[in-house]
C-alpha positions as CSV (number, residue, x, y, z in Angstrom):
1,M,13.6,89.6,43.2
2,K,16.3,90.1,40.7
3,R,15.4,89.7,37.1
4,I,17.4,87.0,35.2
5,Q,19.6,88.5,32.6
6,L,19.4,86.3,29.5
7,A,22.5,86.0,27.5
8,S,23.1,87.5,24.1
9,F,24.9,86.0,21.2
10,D,28.5,85.0,22.1
11,W,30.4,86.3,19.1
12,R,33.8,85.7,20.7
13,G,33.1,82.1,21.7
14,T,31.5,81.3,18.3
15,G,34.5,82.8,16.5
16,L,36.9,80.7,18.5
17,R,34.8,77.5,17.7
18,I,35.0,78.3,14.0
19,V,38.7,78.9,14.2
20,G,39.1,75.7,16.1
21,V,37.2,73.7,13.5
22,L,39.3,75.3,10.7
23,I,42.5,74.3,12.5
24,A,41.2,70.8,13.0
25,L,40.4,70.6,9.3
26,A,43.9,71.8,8.3
27,L,45.5,69.3,10.7
28,A,43.3,66.5,9.5
29,A,44.0,67.3,5.8
30,G,47.8,67.2,6.7
31,I,47.5,63.8,8.4
32,G,45.3,62.5,5.5
33,A,47.9,63.6,3.0
34,V,50.6,61.8,4.9
35,I,48.5,58.6,5.0
36,L,47.8,58.8,1.3
37,A,51.4,59.5,0.4
38,V,52.6,56.5,2.5
39,T,50.1,54.2,0.7
40,G,51.2,55.5,-2.7
41,Q,48.1,57.6,-3.4
42,S,48.0,61.2,-4.5
43,P,46.6,63.6,-1.8
44,V,45.7,66.1,-4.6
45,D,43.7,63.5,-6.4
46,A,42.0,62.4,-3.2
47,Y,40.9,65.8,-2.1
48,S,39.9,66.7,-5.6
49,G,37.8,63.6,-5.7
50,I,36.1,64.5,-2.4
51,L,35.3,68.0,-3.7
52,Q,34.0,66.7,-7.0
53,G,32.0,64.0,-5.4
54,S,30.2,66.3,-3.0
55,F,30.0,69.6,-4.9
56,G,31.2,68.9,-8.4
57,T,27.7,69.0,-10.1
58,A,24.3,70.0,-9.1
59,N,23.3,66.4,-8.6
60,D,26.3,65.9,-6.3
61,F,25.4,68.9,-4.2
62,Q,21.8,67.8,-4.0
63,A,22.9,64.4,-2.7
64,T,25.2,66.1,-0.2
65,L,22.2,68.2,1.1
66,A,20.1,65.1,1.3
67,L,22.7,63.4,3.5
68,T,23.1,66.6,5.5
69,T,19.4,66.9,6.5
70,P,19.2,64.1,9.0
71,L,22.7,64.9,10.4
72,I,21.5,68.4,11.3
73,L,18.5,67.0,13.1
74,S,20.4,64.3,14.9
75,G,23.1,66.8,15.8
76,L,20.6,69.2,17.3
77,A,19.0,66.3,19.2
78,F,22.3,65.8,20.9
79,V,22.8,69.5,21.6
80,V,19.4,69.8,23.5
81,A,20.7,67.2,26.0
82,F,24.3,68.2,25.9
83,R,23.7,71.9,26.8
84,S,21.7,70.6,29.8
85,G,24.5,68.5,31.1
86,V,23.1,65.2,29.7
87,F,25.1,63.1,27.3
88,N,22.6,61.4,25.1
89,A,24.7,58.8,23.4
90,G,21.5,57.0,22.1
91,T,20.3,59.4,19.5
92,Q,20.7,56.7,16.9
93,G,18.2,54.4,18.7
94,Q,15.7,57.3,19.1
95,L,16.2,58.1,15.4
96,V,15.4,54.5,14.4
97,M,12.3,54.5,16.6
98,G,11.2,57.8,15.1
99,A,11.6,56.4,11.6
100,F,9.4,53.4,12.6
101,G,6.8,55.7,14.0
102,A,6.9,57.8,10.9
103,S,6.4,54.8,8.7
104,V,3.4,53.6,10.7
105,A,1.8,57.0,10.4
106,G,2.8,57.5,6.8
107,S,1.4,54.1,5.6
108,A,-1.7,53.9,7.8
109,P,-4.8,53.5,5.6
110,E,-6.9,55.3,8.1
111,L,-4.8,58.5,7.6
112,A,-4.6,58.3,3.8
113,S,-7.5,60.6,3.3
114,L,-6.0,63.4,5.3
115,P,-4.9,66.6,3.4
116,P,-1.1,66.2,2.7
117,I,0.0,69.1,5.0
118,I,-2.0,67.6,7.9
119,H,-0.7,64.1,7.2
120,F,2.8,65.5,7.1
121,V,2.4,67.2,10.5
122,V,0.9,64.0,12.0
123,I,3.9,62.0,10.8
124,L,6.3,64.4,12.4
125,L,4.4,64.4,15.7
126,V,4.3,60.6,15.8
127,A,8.0,60.4,15.0
128,M,8.7,62.8,17.8
129,V,6.6,60.8,20.3
130,F,8.4,57.6,19.4
131,G,11.8,59.2,19.7
132,A,10.9,60.9,23.0
133,A,9.5,57.7,24.4
134,W,12.7,55.8,23.6
135,S,14.8,58.4,25.3
136,L,12.8,58.3,28.6
137,P,14.1,55.1,30.2
138,P,17.8,56.2,30.4
139,I,17.0,59.4,32.2
140,L,14.5,57.8,34.5
141,M,17.2,55.2,35.5
142,K,19.6,58.1,36.1
143,I,17.2,59.9,38.4
144,A,16.1,56.7,40.3
145,W,19.4,54.9,40.6
146,G,22.1,57.2,39.4
147,T,22.8,55.0,36.3
148,S,24.9,56.6,33.6
149,E,22.7,57.9,30.8
150,I,25.6,57.4,28.4
151,L,25.7,53.6,28.9
152,T,21.9,53.0,29.1
153,S,21.1,55.2,26.1
154,L,23.9,53.6,24.0
155,M,22.7,50.1,24.9
156,L,19.1,51.0,24.0
157,T,20.4,51.9,20.5
158,Y,21.2,48.3,19.8
159,V,17.9,47.2,21.3
160,A,16.2,49.7,18.9
161,A,18.0,48.4,15.9
162,L,17.1,44.8,16.7
163,L,13.5,45.7,17.5
164,N,13.2,47.6,14.3
165,D,14.6,44.5,12.4
166,Y,12.0,42.3,14.0
167,L,9.1,44.7,13.3
168,V,10.1,45.4,9.7
169,Q,10.8,41.8,8.9
170,G,7.8,40.5,10.8
171,P,4.4,42.0,11.6
172,F,5.0,45.3,9.6
173,R,6.6,43.8,6.5
174,A,5.2,45.1,3.3
175,K,2.8,42.5,1.8
176,H,3.9,43.1,-1.8
177,L,7.5,42.1,-1.2
178,Q,8.8,38.8,-2.7
179,P,10.5,36.3,-0.4
180,G,14.2,37.0,0.0
181,A,13.8,40.7,-0.8
182,N,15.1,43.4,1.5
183,S,12.4,44.0,4.1
184,Q,10.6,47.3,4.5
185,T,7.2,48.5,5.8
186,E,4.3,49.4,3.6
187,P,5.2,52.5,1.5
188,F,3.9,55.9,2.5
189,S,0.6,56.8,1.0
190,A,0.3,59.6,-1.6
191,S,-0.9,62.1,1.0
192,A,2.2,61.4,3.2
193,H,4.9,62.2,0.7
194,F,7.2,64.8,2.1
195,P,7.3,68.2,0.3
196,V,10.4,68.3,-1.9
197,L,12.5,71.5,-2.2
198,I,14.2,70.4,-5.4
199,P,12.1,68.4,-7.8
200,G,13.5,64.9,-8.6
201,T,15.8,64.8,-5.6
202,Q,15.6,63.7,-1.9
203,V,16.1,67.2,-0.6
204,T,12.9,67.8,1.3
205,V,11.4,70.5,3.5
206,M,13.1,68.7,6.5
207,L,16.3,70.6,5.5
208,I,14.5,73.9,6.1
209,I,12.9,72.6,9.3
210,G,16.4,71.6,10.6
211,I,17.8,75.0,9.9
212,V,14.8,76.8,11.5
213,L,15.0,74.4,14.5
214,A,18.7,75.3,15.0
215,V,17.8,78.9,15.3
216,G,14.8,78.0,17.6
217,I,17.0,76.0,19.9
218,W,19.5,78.8,20.1
219,L,16.7,81.2,21.0
220,F,15.3,78.8,23.5
221,F,18.6,78.5,25.4
222,R,19.4,82.2,25.1
223,R,16.0,83.9,25.5
224,T,13.8,81.7,27.7
225,T,13.8,81.2,31.4
226,L,13.5,77.4,31.1
227,G,16.3,77.3,28.6
228,F,18.5,79.4,30.8
229,K,17.8,77.0,33.7
230,M,18.8,74.0,31.6
231,V,22.1,75.6,30.5
232,F,22.7,76.7,34.1
233,F,22.1,73.1,35.3
234,G,24.5,71.8,32.7
235,K,27.2,74.1,34.0
236,S,26.5,73.9,37.7
237,P,24.0,71.2,38.9
238,D,24.7,71.8,42.6
239,A,24.0,75.6,42.2
240,V,20.7,74.8,40.5
241,R,19.6,72.5,43.3
242,A,20.6,75.1,45.9
243,A,18.5,77.6,44.1
244,G,15.4,75.4,44.5
245,I,15.1,74.4,40.8
246,S,13.9,70.9,40.2
247,S,16.8,68.9,38.7
248,K,14.4,66.1,37.8
249,R,12.3,68.4,35.7
250,V,15.4,69.7,33.9
251,L,16.8,66.3,33.2
252,I,13.5,64.9,31.9
253,T,12.8,67.9,29.8
254,A,16.2,67.8,28.2
255,M,16.1,64.1,27.4
256,L,12.5,64.2,26.1
257,G,13.4,67.2,23.9
258,S,16.5,65.5,22.6
259,G,14.6,62.3,21.8
260,A,11.8,64.2,20.1
261,V,14.3,65.9,17.8
262,A,16.0,62.6,17.1
263,G,12.7,61.2,16.1
264,L,12.4,64.0,13.5
265,A,15.8,62.9,12.1
266,G,14.3,59.4,11.7
267,A,11.3,60.8,10.0
268,A,13.6,62.7,7.6
269,I,15.1,59.4,6.5
270,A,12.0,57.3,6.4
271,G,9.8,59.9,4.7
272,G,12.4,61.9,2.7
273,V,14.6,59.1,1.4
274,F,13.0,55.6,1.5
275,Q,9.2,56.4,1.8
276,A,9.2,53.6,4.3
277,D,11.1,52.1,7.2
278,I,13.7,49.6,6.1
279,T,16.1,47.0,7.5
280,P,18.9,47.1,8.0
281,F,18.5,50.8,8.9
282,P,21.4,53.2,8.3
283,A,23.5,52.7,11.4
284,D,25.7,55.8,11.4
285,V,23.4,58.8,11.0
286,G,22.8,59.3,14.7
287,F,26.4,58.8,15.7
288,N,27.7,61.1,13.0
289,G,25.2,63.7,14.2
290,V,26.7,63.5,17.7
291,L,30.1,64.0,16.2
292,A,28.9,67.0,14.2
293,A,27.5,68.5,17.4
294,L,30.7,67.8,19.3
295,L,32.8,69.3,16.6
296,V,31.3,72.7,17.3
297,N,31.1,72.1,21.1
298,G,27.3,72.0,21.1
299,S,26.6,75.3,19.4
300,P,23.2,74.9,17.8
301,M,23.8,77.7,15.3
302,L,26.9,75.9,14.0
303,V,25.5,72.4,13.8
304,P,24.1,72.9,10.2
305,F,27.6,73.8,9.0
306,S,29.3,71.0,10.7
307,S,26.6,68.6,9.4
308,L,27.2,69.9,5.9
309,L,30.9,69.0,6.4
310,F,30.1,65.5,7.4
311,G,27.5,65.2,4.6
312,A,30.1,66.4,2.1
313,L,32.7,63.8,3.4
314,A,30.1,61.0,3.2
315,Q,29.1,62.0,-0.4
316,G,32.6,62.9,-1.4
317,G,33.8,59.5,-0.3
318,L,32.0,58.1,-3.3
319,G,33.8,60.6,-5.6
320,L,37.1,59.2,-4.4
321,Q,36.5,55.9,-6.2
322,V,34.9,57.5,-9.2
323,F,37.3,60.3,-9.9
324,G,40.5,59.2,-8.1
325,G,40.3,55.4,-8.0
326,I,40.9,55.7,-4.2
327,S,39.1,53.8,-1.5
328,Q,36.1,55.8,-0.1
329,Y,37.1,54.8,3.4
330,I,39.8,57.5,3.3
331,A,36.9,59.9,3.9
332,S,36.1,58.0,7.1
333,V,39.8,58.4,8.1
334,L,39.5,62.2,7.5
335,T,36.3,62.3,9.6
336,A,37.9,60.5,12.5
337,T,41.0,62.7,12.3
338,I,38.9,65.9,12.3
339,I,37.2,64.7,15.5
340,L,40.5,63.8,17.1
341,F,41.9,67.3,16.6
342,A,38.6,69.1,17.4
343,A,37.8,67.1,20.6
344,P,35.3,69.0,22.6
345,K,36.7,72.2,24.2
346,S,40.3,71.2,23.3
347,V,41.0,73.6,20.5
348,P,38.5,76.3,21.5
349,E,39.7,76.3,25.1
350,G,43.3,76.3,24.0
351,L,42.6,79.4,21.8
352,K,40.9,81.0,24.8
353,R,43.9,80.4,27.1
354,L,46.2,81.8,24.4
355,S,44.1,84.9,23.9
356,R,43.9,85.5,27.7
357,R,47.7,85.2,27.9
358,L,48.2,87.6,25.1
359,F,45.8,90.1,26.6
360,A,47.4,89.7,30.0
361,R,50.9,90.2,28.5
362,R,49.7,93.3,26.6
363,S,48.1,94.8,29.7
364,T,51.3,94.2,31.7
365,E,53.4,95.8,29.0
366,Q,51.1,98.8,28.8
367,T,51.2,99.2,32.6
368,E,55.0,99.1,32.6
369,M,55.2,101.7,29.9
370,E,52.8,104.0,31.8
371,A,54.9,103.5,34.9
372,K,58.1,104.4,33.1
373,S,56.6,107.6,31.6
374,L,55.7,108.9,35.1
C-alpha cells in the first residue's frame, strides 16, 4: 500500500493570493476615490480618516484588534467547511447559538465556584457544542435528500437570530433590567471573565486562540490523513467515493468542525465584549468572516490578516466621521469593492494563468535559441 504524501506549504499559491489581495485593494481604493470625488468628498481625507480611526492611536488599534478577533474565528469556521467542499453560509447563525451557549455557561450559578481557567474552558466547550449542533441539520439534509447546504444553513441563520431574540427577551432575560431596556442575559460571573491581553480593553485571549487555531487548521489539512481526505473530497468527491472513503463522514466532520469554530466566535463576542448574550445580536460578524475567508481563497494562514483588514475598515469607518466628516458607510463600499475584485479564484487564477503563459513563452524562446545555435 502506497503511503500518502502529505502536502507542504504552498509558497507559490500563497504568494499569488497575497498579490491578488493587494491588487484588489488597489482597485478598490481607485473605485472608492472616484466615488468620493463624484460626491464632492476628498479621497485623501477619507483614506486618512480610515487609517486614523483604525490605527491612529493605541486605543484605536486596540479597538481594531477587538473587532478582528471574532472575524478570525468566523472566517476559520468557514474555511473548515470550504476546504472540504462544503459551503457553510450559516456561520452567523452558529455564531449566535454559540454566544447563547457561552452566556448560559458563563452566568450559571452552579458553575460560579469553578476556578476561572476551568470555567473559561467550560464556556468555550459549551459554545462549540451549541455552534456544532446548529450546523448539523443542513449537512444531514444534504446527505439525506441532496438539499443545498448553502440555502439551509443560510435560512437557519435567521431562525437562530429570532430564537436568540426570544430567549434573551423571554426566559433568559436578566432579572435586574428595567422594563424597556435593551435585553440581555444575566451577566457572566466573576469566575467566567475572559482573560484580557491588554488591561482596560476588549482584546482578550480569544485573539491568541484564533491565531493558534489558524496554524492548527493549516497543519490539520496539510499534515493529517483525515485533513488530507477532507481536502481531497473538496477537490474531487467522485474520486474519494471511488477510493472507498465515506463521503458522509467527511461531510459531517467538516460541518461539525465548522460550526464548533463558529461557536467560538460567538463566545468571543459574548464573553469578550458584552459579558452576556444580547439582542439584537451583531448581525454582520459571521458574514464578514465568510468574506474575509473568501478574500484569501480559504487559506487558513491568511485569514487573520484578511480579518485584520476587515476589522480595520469597520473601526476606520468611525474615523471617517470623526476626522473627515464623511459618512462611515464609505468603508462598507470599500469592503464590497474589495470582495468584487478579489472574488474567489478570480485574481489568483488569473495570475497563475499569466505566470504559466510567461513560463511557456520563455521555454519556447529558449528552445528556439538552442535550435538556432545547433
